[in-house]
PyMOL commands that place a pseudoatom at each C-alpha (Angstrom):
pseudoatom trace, name=CA, resn=MET, resi=1, chain=A, elem=C, hetatm=0, pos=[-34.856, -150.328, -7.574]
pseudoatom trace, name=CA, resn=ALA, resi=2, chain=A, elem=C, hetatm=0, pos=[-35.326, -150.070, -11.262]
pseudoatom trace, name=CA, resn=ASP, resi=3, chain=A, elem=C, hetatm=0, pos=[-37.099, -153.180, -12.524]
pseudoatom trace, name=CA, resn=THR, resi=4, chain=A, elem=C, hetatm=0, pos=[-37.276, -152.848, -16.562]
pseudoatom trace, name=CA, resn=GLU, resi=5, chain=A, elem=C, hetatm=0, pos=[-33.994, -153.135, -18.672]
pseudoatom trace, name=CA, resn=SER, resi=6, chain=A, elem=C, hetatm=0, pos=[-34.934, -149.607, -19.861]
pseudoatom trace, name=CA, resn=GLU, resi=7, chain=A, elem=C, hetatm=0, pos=[-34.764, -147.943, -16.654]
pseudoatom trace, name=CA, resn=LEU, resi=8, chain=A, elem=C, hetatm=0, pos=[-31.352, -149.993, -15.566]
pseudoatom trace, name=CA, resn=THR, resi=9, chain=A, elem=C, hetatm=0, pos=[-29.735, -148.589, -18.892]
pseudoatom trace, name=CA, resn=SER, resi=10, chain=A, elem=C, hetatm=0, pos=[-31.219, -145.137, -19.501]
pseudoatom trace, name=CA, resn=PRO, resi=11, chain=A, elem=C, hetatm=0, pos=[-28.617, -142.190, -19.059]
pseudoatom trace, name=CA, resn=GLU, resi=12, chain=A, elem=C, hetatm=0, pos=[-30.843, -140.744, -16.401]
pseudoatom trace, name=CA, resn=ALA, resi=13, chain=A, elem=C, hetatm=0, pos=[-30.913, -144.063, -14.444]
pseudoatom trace, name=CA, resn=VAL, resi=14, chain=A, elem=C, hetatm=0, pos=[-26.913, -144.295, -14.448]
pseudoatom trace, name=CA, resn=LEU, resi=15, chain=A, elem=C, hetatm=0, pos=[-26.663, -140.526, -13.472]
pseudoatom trace, name=CA, resn=ASP, resi=16, chain=A, elem=C, hetatm=0, pos=[-29.063, -140.740, -10.516]
pseudoatom trace, name=CA, resn=SER, resi=17, chain=A, elem=C, hetatm=0, pos=[-27.275, -143.567, -9.271]
pseudoatom trace, name=CA, resn=VAL, resi=18, chain=A, elem=C, hetatm=0, pos=[-23.876, -141.553, -8.614]
pseudoatom trace, name=CA, resn=GLY, resi=19, chain=A, elem=C, hetatm=0, pos=[-22.913, -138.360, -6.943]
pseudoatom trace, name=CA, resn=VAL, resi=20, chain=A, elem=C, hetatm=0, pos=[-23.466, -136.544, -3.241]
pseudoatom trace, name=CA, resn=GLY, resi=21, chain=A, elem=C, hetatm=0, pos=[-25.987, -135.022, -1.558]
pseudoatom trace, name=CA, resn=PRO, resi=22, chain=A, elem=C, hetatm=0, pos=[-26.164, -131.237, -0.424]
pseudoatom trace, name=CA, resn=TRP, resi=23, chain=A, elem=C, hetatm=0, pos=[-22.856, -129.686, 0.985]
pseudoatom trace, name=CA, resn=PRO, resi=24, chain=A, elem=C, hetatm=0, pos=[-22.341, -130.501, 4.776]
pseudoatom trace, name=CA, resn=GLY, resi=25, chain=A, elem=C, hetatm=0, pos=[-21.691, -127.628, 7.035]
pseudoatom trace, name=CA, resn=PRO, resi=26, chain=A, elem=C, hetatm=0, pos=[-20.345, -123.936, 6.007]
pseudoatom trace, name=CA, resn=TRP, resi=27, chain=A, elem=C, hetatm=0, pos=[-20.021, -123.593, 2.058]
pseudoatom trace, name=CA, resn=PRO, resi=28, chain=A, elem=C, hetatm=0, pos=[-16.756, -122.952, 0.659]
pseudoatom trace, name=CA, resn=ALA, resi=29, chain=A, elem=C, hetatm=0, pos=[-16.214, -119.236, -0.611]
pseudoatom trace, name=CA, resn=ASP, resi=30, chain=A, elem=C, hetatm=0, pos=[-14.282, -120.617, -3.643]
pseudoatom trace, name=CA, resn=PRO, resi=31, chain=A, elem=C, hetatm=0, pos=[-15.845, -119.315, -6.747]
pseudoatom trace, name=CA, resn=ARG, resi=32, chain=A, elem=C, hetatm=0, pos=[-15.470, -122.562, -8.718]
pseudoatom trace, name=CA, resn=PHE, resi=33, chain=A, elem=C, hetatm=0, pos=[-18.383, -124.277, -6.494]
pseudoatom trace, name=CA, resn=ASP, resi=34, chain=A, elem=C, hetatm=0, pos=[-22.135, -123.753, -7.725]
pseudoatom trace, name=CA, resn=ARG, resi=35, chain=A, elem=C, hetatm=0, pos=[-24.389, -122.816, -5.279]
pseudoatom trace, name=CA, resn=GLU, resi=36, chain=A, elem=C, hetatm=0, pos=[-27.378, -124.867, -6.743]
pseudoatom trace, name=CA, resn=LEU, resi=37, chain=A, elem=C, hetatm=0, pos=[-25.156, -127.940, -6.317]
pseudoatom trace, name=CA, resn=LEU, resi=38, chain=A, elem=C, hetatm=0, pos=[-23.960, -127.064, -3.150]
pseudoatom trace, name=CA, resn=ALA, resi=39, chain=A, elem=C, hetatm=0, pos=[-27.752, -126.619, -1.968]
pseudoatom trace, name=CA, resn=HIS, resi=40, chain=A, elem=C, hetatm=0, pos=[-29.094, -129.888, -3.485]
pseudoatom trace, name=CA, resn=GLY, resi=41, chain=A, elem=C, hetatm=0, pos=[-26.273, -132.328, -4.399]
pseudoatom trace, name=CA, resn=ASP, resi=42, chain=A, elem=C, hetatm=0, pos=[-24.693, -133.070, -7.265]
pseudoatom trace, name=CA, resn=ARG, resi=43, chain=A, elem=C, hetatm=0, pos=[-25.754, -136.186, -9.095]
pseudoatom trace, name=CA, resn=ARG, resi=44, chain=A, elem=C, hetatm=0, pos=[-23.433, -135.355, -12.594]
pseudoatom trace, name=CA, resn=ASN, resi=45, chain=A, elem=C, hetatm=0, pos=[-21.164, -138.438, -13.679]
pseudoatom trace, name=CA, resn=VAL, resi=46, chain=A, elem=C, hetatm=0, pos=[-17.706, -136.446, -13.003]
pseudoatom trace, name=CA, resn=VAL, resi=47, chain=A, elem=C, hetatm=0, pos=[-14.512, -137.565, -11.086]
pseudoatom trace, name=CA, resn=ASP, resi=48, chain=A, elem=C, hetatm=0, pos=[-14.632, -136.724, -6.993]
pseudoatom trace, name=CA, resn=ARG, resi=49, chain=A, elem=C, hetatm=0, pos=[-12.240, -133.386, -7.488]
pseudoatom trace, name=CA, resn=TYR, resi=50, chain=A, elem=C, hetatm=0, pos=[-15.126, -131.633, -9.601]
pseudoatom trace, name=CA, resn=ARG, resi=51, chain=A, elem=C, hetatm=0, pos=[-17.856, -132.213, -7.179]
pseudoatom trace, name=CA, resn=TYR, resi=52, chain=A, elem=C, hetatm=0, pos=[-19.858, -129.031, -6.876]
pseudoatom trace, name=CA, resn=TRP, resi=53, chain=A, elem=C, hetatm=0, pos=[-17.842, -127.112, -9.337]
pseudoatom trace, name=CA, resn=THR, resi=54, chain=A, elem=C, hetatm=0, pos=[-19.623, -125.292, -12.240]
pseudoatom trace, name=CA, resn=VAL, resi=55, chain=A, elem=C, hetatm=0, pos=[-19.461, -126.770, -15.799]
pseudoatom trace, name=CA, resn=GLU, resi=56, chain=A, elem=C, hetatm=0, pos=[-17.345, -123.198, -16.681]
pseudoatom trace, name=CA, resn=ALA, resi=57, chain=A, elem=C, hetatm=0, pos=[-14.955, -124.114, -14.063]
pseudoatom trace, name=CA, resn=ILE, resi=58, chain=A, elem=C, hetatm=0, pos=[-14.531, -127.733, -14.888]
pseudoatom trace, name=CA, resn=VAL, resi=59, chain=A, elem=C, hetatm=0, pos=[-13.876, -126.694, -18.514]
pseudoatom trace, name=CA, resn=ALA, resi=60, chain=A, elem=C, hetatm=0, pos=[-11.144, -124.235, -17.423]
pseudoatom trace, name=CA, resn=ASP, resi=61, chain=A, elem=C, hetatm=0, pos=[-9.409, -126.621, -15.250]
pseudoatom trace, name=CA, resn=LEU, resi=62, chain=A, elem=C, hetatm=0, pos=[-9.528, -129.547, -18.286]
pseudoatom trace, name=CA, resn=ASP, resi=63, chain=A, elem=C, hetatm=0, pos=[-8.320, -126.997, -20.880]
pseudoatom trace, name=CA, resn=ARG, resi=64, chain=A, elem=C, hetatm=0, pos=[-5.270, -126.258, -18.729]
pseudoatom trace, name=CA, resn=ARG, resi=65, chain=A, elem=C, hetatm=0, pos=[-4.482, -129.997, -19.019]
pseudoatom trace, name=CA, resn=ARG, resi=66, chain=A, elem=C, hetatm=0, pos=[-5.762, -131.358, -22.305]
pseudoatom trace, name=CA, resn=HIS, resi=67, chain=A, elem=C, hetatm=0, pos=[-3.559, -133.512, -24.649]
pseudoatom trace, name=CA, resn=PRO, resi=68, chain=A, elem=C, hetatm=0, pos=[-2.579, -132.340, -27.913]
pseudoatom trace, name=CA, resn=PHE, resi=69, chain=A, elem=C, hetatm=0, pos=[-4.166, -134.998, -30.045]
pseudoatom trace, name=CA, resn=HIS, resi=70, chain=A, elem=C, hetatm=0, pos=[-7.508, -134.432, -31.669]
pseudoatom trace, name=CA, resn=VAL, resi=71, chain=A, elem=C, hetatm=0, pos=[-10.473, -137.064, -33.005]
pseudoatom trace, name=CA, resn=ALA, resi=72, chain=A, elem=C, hetatm=0, pos=[-12.335, -136.638, -36.056]
pseudoatom trace, name=CA, resn=ILE, resi=73, chain=A, elem=C, hetatm=0, pos=[-14.882, -138.960, -37.374]
pseudoatom trace, name=CA, resn=GLU, resi=74, chain=A, elem=C, hetatm=0, pos=[-16.879, -138.775, -40.598]
pseudoatom trace, name=CA, resn=ASN, resi=75, chain=A, elem=C, hetatm=0, pos=[-20.823, -138.000, -39.953]
pseudoatom trace, name=CA, resn=TRP, resi=76, chain=A, elem=C, hetatm=0, pos=[-22.735, -138.526, -43.449]
pseudoatom trace, name=CA, resn=ARG, resi=77, chain=A, elem=C, hetatm=0, pos=[-25.621, -140.883, -41.988]
pseudoatom trace, name=CA, resn=HIS, resi=78, chain=A, elem=C, hetatm=0, pos=[-25.887, -139.420, -38.517]
pseudoatom trace, name=CA, resn=ASP, resi=79, chain=A, elem=C, hetatm=0, pos=[-23.459, -142.045, -37.042]
pseudoatom trace, name=CA, resn=LEU, resi=80, chain=A, elem=C, hetatm=0, pos=[-24.745, -143.227, -33.702]
pseudoatom trace, name=CA, resn=ASN, resi=81, chain=A, elem=C, hetatm=0, pos=[-20.988, -143.851, -32.552]
pseudoatom trace, name=CA, resn=ILE, resi=82, chain=A, elem=C, hetatm=0, pos=[-20.347, -140.130, -32.372]
pseudoatom trace, name=CA, resn=GLY, resi=83, chain=A, elem=C, hetatm=0, pos=[-21.566, -139.943, -28.572]
pseudoatom trace, name=CA, resn=THR, resi=84, chain=A, elem=C, hetatm=0, pos=[-19.194, -143.019, -27.589]
pseudoatom trace, name=CA, resn=VAL, resi=85, chain=A, elem=C, hetatm=0, pos=[-16.534, -141.083, -29.503]
pseudoatom trace, name=CA, resn=VAL, resi=86, chain=A, elem=C, hetatm=0, pos=[-17.028, -137.807, -27.420]
pseudoatom trace, name=CA, resn=ARG, resi=87, chain=A, elem=C, hetatm=0, pos=[-17.338, -139.738, -24.260]
pseudoatom trace, name=CA, resn=THR, resi=88, chain=A, elem=C, hetatm=0, pos=[-14.308, -141.394, -24.646]
pseudoatom trace, name=CA, resn=ALA, resi=89, chain=A, elem=C, hetatm=0, pos=[-12.451, -138.225, -25.883]
pseudoatom trace, name=CA, resn=ASN, resi=90, chain=A, elem=C, hetatm=0, pos=[-13.358, -136.793, -22.765]
pseudoatom trace, name=CA, resn=ALA, resi=91, chain=A, elem=C, hetatm=0, pos=[-11.921, -139.601, -20.507]
pseudoatom trace, name=CA, resn=PHE, resi=92, chain=A, elem=C, hetatm=0, pos=[-8.635, -139.253, -22.476]
pseudoatom trace, name=CA, resn=LEU, resi=93, chain=A, elem=C, hetatm=0, pos=[-8.453, -135.498, -22.476]
pseudoatom trace, name=CA, resn=ALA, resi=94, chain=A, elem=C, hetatm=0, pos=[-8.432, -135.061, -26.118]
pseudoatom trace, name=CA, resn=GLU, resi=95, chain=A, elem=C, hetatm=0, pos=[-8.138, -131.435, -27.228]
pseudoatom trace, name=CA, resn=ALA, resi=96, chain=A, elem=C, hetatm=0, pos=[-11.024, -131.814, -29.458]
pseudoatom trace, name=CA, resn=VAL, resi=97, chain=A, elem=C, hetatm=0, pos=[-13.566, -133.763, -31.303]
pseudoatom trace, name=CA, resn=HIS, resi=98, chain=A, elem=C, hetatm=0, pos=[-14.402, -132.743, -34.969]
pseudoatom trace, name=CA, resn=ILE, resi=99, chain=A, elem=C, hetatm=0, pos=[-17.482, -133.953, -36.824]
pseudoatom trace, name=CA, resn=VAL, resi=100, chain=A, elem=C, hetatm=0, pos=[-17.120, -133.927, -40.343]
pseudoatom trace, name=CA, resn=GLY, resi=101, chain=A, elem=C, hetatm=0, pos=[-20.384, -133.900, -42.614]
pseudoatom trace, name=CA, resn=LYS, resi=102, chain=A, elem=C, hetatm=0, pos=[-23.752, -133.625, -41.028]
pseudoatom trace, name=CA, resn=LYS, resi=103, chain=A, elem=C, hetatm=0, pos=[-23.683, -131.182, -38.059]
pseudoatom trace, name=CA, resn=ARG, resi=104, chain=A, elem=C, hetatm=0, pos=[-26.402, -133.108, -36.266]
pseudoatom trace, name=CA, resn=TRP, resi=105, chain=A, elem=C, hetatm=0, pos=[-25.332, -135.947, -34.134]
pseudoatom trace, name=CA, resn=ASN, resi=106, chain=A, elem=C, hetatm=0, pos=[-27.051, -138.248, -31.506]
pseudoatom trace, name=CA, resn=ARG, resi=107, chain=A, elem=C, hetatm=0, pos=[-25.821, -137.246, -28.106]
pseudoatom trace, name=CA, resn=ARG, resi=108, chain=A, elem=C, hetatm=0, pos=[-27.222, -139.841, -26.130]
pseudoatom trace, name=CA, resn=GLY, resi=109, chain=A, elem=C, hetatm=0, pos=[-24.260, -141.984, -26.042]
pseudoatom trace, name=CA, resn=ALA, resi=110, chain=A, elem=C, hetatm=0, pos=[-22.090, -138.919, -25.009]
pseudoatom trace, name=CA, resn=MET, resi=111, chain=A, elem=C, hetatm=0, pos=[-23.921, -139.038, -21.232]
pseudoatom trace, name=CA, resn=VAL, resi=112, chain=A, elem=C, hetatm=0, pos=[-23.473, -135.280, -21.205]
pseudoatom trace, name=CA, resn=THR, resi=113, chain=A, elem=C, hetatm=0, pos=[-19.781, -135.391, -21.434]
pseudoatom trace, name=CA, resn=ASP, resi=114, chain=A, elem=C, hetatm=0, pos=[-20.068, -132.915, -24.363]
pseudoatom trace, name=CA, resn=ARG, resi=115, chain=A, elem=C, hetatm=0, pos=[-20.629, -130.286, -21.720]
pseudoatom trace, name=CA, resn=TYR, resi=116, chain=A, elem=C, hetatm=0, pos=[-16.910, -130.609, -20.863]
pseudoatom trace, name=CA, resn=GLN, resi=117, chain=A, elem=C, hetatm=0, pos=[-15.185, -131.734, -24.447]
pseudoatom trace, name=CA, resn=HIS, resi=118, chain=A, elem=C, hetatm=0, pos=[-14.644, -129.149, -27.190]
pseudoatom trace, name=CA, resn=VAL, resi=119, chain=A, elem=C, hetatm=0, pos=[-16.733, -130.618, -30.236]
pseudoatom trace, name=CA, resn=ARG, resi=120, chain=A, elem=C, hetatm=0, pos=[-16.113, -128.586, -33.503]
pseudoatom trace, name=CA, resn=HIS, resi=121, chain=A, elem=C, hetatm=0, pos=[-17.782, -129.208, -37.047]
pseudoatom trace, name=CA, resn=HIS, resi=122, chain=A, elem=C, hetatm=0, pos=[-16.184, -128.961, -40.627]
pseudoatom trace, name=CA, resn=PRO, resi=123, chain=A, elem=C, hetatm=0, pos=[-19.016, -129.037, -43.591]
pseudoatom trace, name=CA, resn=GLY, resi=124, chain=A, elem=C, hetatm=0, pos=[-16.529, -131.696, -45.190]
pseudoatom trace, name=CA, resn=ILE, resi=125, chain=A, elem=C, hetatm=0, pos=[-13.107, -133.520, -45.532]
pseudoatom trace, name=CA, resn=SER, resi=126, chain=A, elem=C, hetatm=0, pos=[-11.644, -130.308, -47.200]
pseudoatom trace, name=CA, resn=GLU, resi=127, chain=A, elem=C, hetatm=0, pos=[-12.242, -127.883, -44.396]
pseudoatom trace, name=CA, resn=LEU, resi=128, chain=A, elem=C, hetatm=0, pos=[-11.024, -130.579, -41.913]
pseudoatom trace, name=CA, resn=VAL, resi=129, chain=A, elem=C, hetatm=0, pos=[-7.724, -130.659, -43.962]
pseudoatom trace, name=CA, resn=THR, resi=130, chain=A, elem=C, hetatm=0, pos=[-7.195, -126.898, -44.049]
pseudoatom trace, name=CA, resn=TRP, resi=131, chain=A, elem=C, hetatm=0, pos=[-8.163, -126.614, -40.368]
pseudoatom trace, name=CA, resn=THR, resi=132, chain=A, elem=C, hetatm=0, pos=[-4.946, -129.245, -39.687]
pseudoatom trace, name=CA, resn=ARG, resi=133, chain=A, elem=C, hetatm=0, pos=[-2.497, -127.905, -42.358]
pseudoatom trace, name=CA, resn=GLU, resi=134, chain=A, elem=C, hetatm=0, pos=[-3.089, -124.326, -40.716]
pseudoatom trace, name=CA, resn=ARG, resi=135, chain=A, elem=C, hetatm=0, pos=[-2.049, -125.895, -37.262]
pseudoatom trace, name=CA, resn=GLY, resi=136, chain=A, elem=C, hetatm=0, pos=[0.511, -128.029, -38.839]
pseudoatom trace, name=CA, resn=LEU, resi=137, chain=A, elem=C, hetatm=0, pos=[-1.057, -131.072, -37.217]
pseudoatom trace, name=CA, resn=PRO, resi=138, chain=A, elem=C, hetatm=0, pos=[-0.805, -134.391, -39.320]
pseudoatom trace, name=CA, resn=LEU, resi=139, chain=A, elem=C, hetatm=0, pos=[-4.189, -136.278, -39.878]
pseudoatom trace, name=CA, resn=LEU, resi=140, chain=A, elem=C, hetatm=0, pos=[-3.775, -139.821, -39.175]
pseudoatom trace, name=CA, resn=ALA, resi=141, chain=A, elem=C, hetatm=0, pos=[-6.520, -142.181, -40.501]
pseudoatom trace, name=CA, resn=VAL, resi=142, chain=A, elem=C, hetatm=0, pos=[-7.486, -145.363, -38.588]
pseudoatom trace, name=CA, resn=ASP, resi=143, chain=A, elem=C, hetatm=0, pos=[-8.679, -148.100, -41.264]
pseudoatom trace, name=CA, resn=ASN, resi=144, chain=A, elem=C, hetatm=0, pos=[-7.674, -151.628, -41.929]
pseudoatom trace, name=CA, resn=LEU, resi=145, chain=A, elem=C, hetatm=0, pos=[-6.737, -150.688, -45.555]
pseudoatom trace, name=CA, resn=PRO, resi=146, chain=A, elem=C, hetatm=0, pos=[-3.991, -152.337, -47.682]
pseudoatom trace, name=CA, resn=GLY, resi=147, chain=A, elem=C, hetatm=0, pos=[-0.539, -150.647, -47.073]
pseudoatom trace, name=CA, resn=ALA, resi=148, chain=A, elem=C, hetatm=0, pos=[-1.582, -149.243, -43.076]
pseudoatom trace, name=CA, resn=ARG, resi=149, chain=A, elem=C, hetatm=0, pos=[0.994, -149.391, -40.815]
pseudoatom trace, name=CA, resn=PRO, resi=150, chain=A, elem=C, hetatm=0, pos=[-0.264, -151.309, -37.569]
pseudoatom trace, name=CA, resn=LEU, resi=151, chain=A, elem=C, hetatm=0, pos=[-1.384, -149.057, -34.755]
pseudoatom trace, name=CA, resn=GLU, resi=152, chain=A, elem=C, hetatm=0, pos=[0.270, -151.336, -32.190]
pseudoatom trace, name=CA, resn=THR, resi=153, chain=A, elem=C, hetatm=0, pos=[3.578, -150.532, -33.506]
pseudoatom trace, name=CA, resn=ALA, resi=154, chain=A, elem=C, hetatm=0, pos=[3.719, -147.233, -34.824]
pseudoatom trace, name=CA, resn=GLU, resi=155, chain=A, elem=C, hetatm=0, pos=[5.302, -144.328, -33.231]
pseudoatom trace, name=CA, resn=LEU, resi=156, chain=A, elem=C, hetatm=0, pos=[2.565, -141.619, -32.991]
pseudoatom trace, name=CA, resn=PRO, resi=157, chain=A, elem=C, hetatm=0, pos=[3.088, -137.665, -33.366]
pseudoatom trace, name=CA, resn=ARG, resi=158, chain=A, elem=C, hetatm=0, pos=[2.390, -135.936, -29.866]
pseudoatom trace, name=CA, resn=ALA, resi=159, chain=A, elem=C, hetatm=0, pos=[0.293, -133.430, -31.740]
pseudoatom trace, name=CA, resn=CYS, resi=160, chain=A, elem=C, hetatm=0, pos=[-2.030, -135.169, -34.190]
pseudoatom trace, name=CA, resn=VAL, resi=161, chain=A, elem=C, hetatm=0, pos=[-5.469, -135.851, -35.635]
pseudoatom trace, name=CA, resn=PHE, resi=162, chain=A, elem=C, hetatm=0, pos=[-6.963, -139.192, -35.637]
pseudoatom trace, name=CA, resn=LEU, resi=163, chain=A, elem=C, hetatm=0, pos=[-9.496, -139.481, -38.239]
pseudoatom trace, name=CA, resn=PHE, resi=164, chain=A, elem=C, hetatm=0, pos=[-12.155, -142.426, -38.260]
pseudoatom trace, name=CA, resn=GLY, resi=165, chain=A, elem=C, hetatm=0, pos=[-14.901, -143.178, -40.926]
pseudoatom trace, name=CA, resn=GLN, resi=166, chain=A, elem=C, hetatm=0, pos=[-18.721, -143.807, -41.149]
pseudoatom trace, name=CA, resn=GLU, resi=167, chain=A, elem=C, hetatm=0, pos=[-19.816, -147.045, -39.435]
pseudoatom trace, name=CA, resn=GLY, resi=168, chain=A, elem=C, hetatm=0, pos=[-19.933, -149.812, -42.031]
pseudoatom trace, name=CA, resn=SER, resi=169, chain=A, elem=C, hetatm=0, pos=[-18.448, -148.142, -44.972]
pseudoatom trace, name=CA, resn=GLY, resi=170, chain=A, elem=C, hetatm=0, pos=[-15.396, -146.797, -43.121]
pseudoatom trace, name=CA, resn=LEU, resi=171, chain=A, elem=C, hetatm=0, pos=[-13.423, -143.702, -44.535]
pseudoatom trace, name=CA, resn=SER, resi=172, chain=A, elem=C, hetatm=0, pos=[-14.812, -142.018, -47.881]
pseudoatom trace, name=CA, resn=ASP, resi=173, chain=A, elem=C, hetatm=0, pos=[-12.541, -141.806, -50.528]
pseudoatom trace, name=CA, resn=GLU, resi=174, chain=A, elem=C, hetatm=0, pos=[-11.771, -138.288, -50.072]
pseudoatom trace, name=CA, resn=ALA, resi=175, chain=A, elem=C, hetatm=0, pos=[-10.776, -138.951, -46.592]
pseudoatom trace, name=CA, resn=ARG, resi=176, chain=A, elem=C, hetatm=0, pos=[-8.421, -141.562, -47.395]
pseudoatom trace, name=CA, resn=HIS, resi=177, chain=A, elem=C, hetatm=0, pos=[-6.613, -139.321, -50.063]
pseudoatom trace, name=CA, resn=ALA, resi=178, chain=A, elem=C, hetatm=0, pos=[-6.219, -136.426, -47.819]
pseudoatom trace, name=CA, resn=ALA, resi=179, chain=A, elem=C, hetatm=0, pos=[-4.790, -138.568, -44.861]
pseudoatom trace, name=CA, resn=ASP, resi=180, chain=A, elem=C, hetatm=0, pos=[-1.065, -138.033, -44.414]
pseudoatom trace, name=CA, resn=GLY, resi=181, chain=A, elem=C, hetatm=0, pos=[-1.057, -141.605, -43.024]
pseudoatom trace, name=CA, resn=VAL, resi=182, chain=A, elem=C, hetatm=0, pos=[-3.083, -144.540, -42.461]
pseudoatom trace, name=CA, resn=LEU, resi=183, chain=A, elem=C, hetatm=0, pos=[-3.105, -146.710, -39.308]
pseudoatom trace, name=CA, resn=SER, resi=184, chain=A, elem=C, hetatm=0, pos=[-4.735, -150.123, -38.661]
pseudoatom trace, name=CA, resn=ILE, resi=185, chain=A, elem=C, hetatm=0, pos=[-5.924, -152.150, -35.718]
pseudoatom trace, name=CA, resn=ALA, resi=186, chain=A, elem=C, hetatm=0, pos=[-4.910, -155.477, -35.459]
pseudoatom trace, name=CA, resn=GLN, resi=187, chain=A, elem=C, hetatm=0, pos=[-8.102, -158.227, -35.475]
pseudoatom trace, name=CA, resn=PHE, resi=188, chain=A, elem=C, hetatm=0, pos=[-7.930, -161.879, -35.152]
pseudoatom trace, name=CA, resn=GLY, resi=189, chain=A, elem=C, hetatm=0, pos=[-11.663, -162.829, -35.915]
pseudoatom trace, name=CA, resn=SER, resi=190, chain=A, elem=C, hetatm=0, pos=[-13.878, -163.378, -38.411]
pseudoatom trace, name=CA, resn=THR, resi=191, chain=A, elem=C, hetatm=0, pos=[-15.373, -159.905, -38.518]
pseudoatom trace, name=CA, resn=ARG, resi=192, chain=A, elem=C, hetatm=0, pos=[-14.066, -157.364, -41.203]
pseudoatom trace, name=CA, resn=SER, resi=193, chain=A, elem=C, hetatm=0, pos=[-13.900, -154.321, -39.143]
pseudoatom trace, name=CA, resn=ILE, resi=194, chain=A, elem=C, hetatm=0, pos=[-14.779, -153.215, -35.645]
pseudoatom trace, name=CA, resn=ASN, resi=195, chain=A, elem=C, hetatm=0, pos=[-17.324, -150.429, -34.313]
pseudoatom trace, name=CA, resn=ALA, resi=196, chain=A, elem=C, hetatm=0, pos=[-15.899, -146.977, -34.976]
pseudoatom trace, name=CA, resn=GLY, resi=197, chain=A, elem=C, hetatm=0, pos=[-16.594, -145.851, -31.608]
pseudoatom trace, name=CA, resn=VAL, resi=198, chain=A, elem=C, hetatm=0, pos=[-14.291, -148.930, -30.372]
pseudoatom trace, name=CA, resn=ALA, resi=199, chain=A, elem=C, hetatm=0, pos=[-11.682, -148.024, -32.734]
pseudoatom trace, name=CA, resn=ALA, resi=200, chain=A, elem=C, hetatm=0, pos=[-11.418, -144.376, -31.823]
pseudoatom trace, name=CA, resn=GLY, resi=201, chain=A, elem=C, hetatm=0, pos=[-11.075, -145.601, -28.176]
pseudoatom trace, name=CA, resn=ILE, resi=202, chain=A, elem=C, hetatm=0, pos=[-8.073, -147.936, -29.023]
pseudoatom trace, name=CA, resn=ALA, resi=203, chain=A, elem=C, hetatm=0, pos=[-6.482, -145.548, -31.162]
pseudoatom trace, name=CA, resn=MET, resi=204, chain=A, elem=C, hetatm=0, pos=[-6.685, -142.834, -28.219]
pseudoatom trace, name=CA, resn=HIS, resi=205, chain=A, elem=C, hetatm=0, pos=[-5.754, -145.566, -25.584]
pseudoatom trace, name=CA, resn=ALA, resi=206, chain=A, elem=C, hetatm=0, pos=[-2.612, -146.107, -28.094]
pseudoatom trace, name=CA, resn=TRP, resi=207, chain=A, elem=C, hetatm=0, pos=[-1.685, -142.164, -27.502]
pseudoatom trace, name=CA, resn=VAL, resi=208, chain=A, elem=C, hetatm=0, pos=[-1.722, -142.245, -24.061]
pseudoatom trace, name=CA, resn=ARG, resi=209, chain=A, elem=C, hetatm=0, pos=[0.437, -145.147, -23.423]
pseudoatom trace, name=CA, resn=GLN, resi=210, chain=A, elem=C, hetatm=0, pos=[3.161, -143.339, -25.762]
pseudoatom trace, name=CA, resn=HIS, resi=211, chain=A, elem=C, hetatm=0, pos=[2.623, -139.985, -24.718]
pseudoatom trace, name=CA, resn=GLY, resi=212, chain=A, elem=C, hetatm=0, pos=[0.110, -139.501, -21.579]
pseudoatom trace, name=CA, resn=MET, resi=213, chain=A, elem=C, hetatm=0, pos=[1.511, -141.631, -18.957]
pseudoatom trace, name=CA, resn=GLY, resi=214, chain=A, elem=C, hetatm=0, pos=[4.219, -139.317, -17.420]
pseudoatom trace, name=CA, resn=GLU, resi=215, chain=A, elem=C, hetatm=0, pos=[1.943, -136.493, -17.172]
for i in range(1, 215): cmd.bond("trace and resi %d" % i, "trace and resi %d" % (i + 1))
show_as sticks, trace
zoom trace
């Protein structure tokens, strides 16, 4: 048993604590199965239906079922929340995560879910807007700004892009002006804002409650 906090909380420790051992009995002939995993076991953080599958097979299966919403987050100062956003987007089966600004981001919080989640990069807001316009996707900023519609009562489009700002400073002025609408998340305490990764999870879950529960 790990006896230090760092060992208990490291991604490696978490991944080593889950999974299954080598495949018992004759191996399946299904090409989706990975021979190395069948031989040595599968300790990845995946649901049971994907045990022993190749990464490519898992992504292909997810692609058949992805929800038509996207999540975008500004990344001007290497926002540490991006890994959490990617991991949550994978859990809610978002079509893609869009990183706007700096291309590099801290993958530690993603817990390797970026292997299964499509992640795209846009150098700036204008490029993201062009991308959304070409596909007819409304760009919905999520920030507690004057005039914002409450997320809790808003009717969300089935196909859309949720946009989140940098932790601390929130959405850039360019992002605010480019958005087709702004949604706010109800807060009742003393803090001015909530963590961007948490806000993204709340927005994604709101979408799932409206559009994803019958699928």
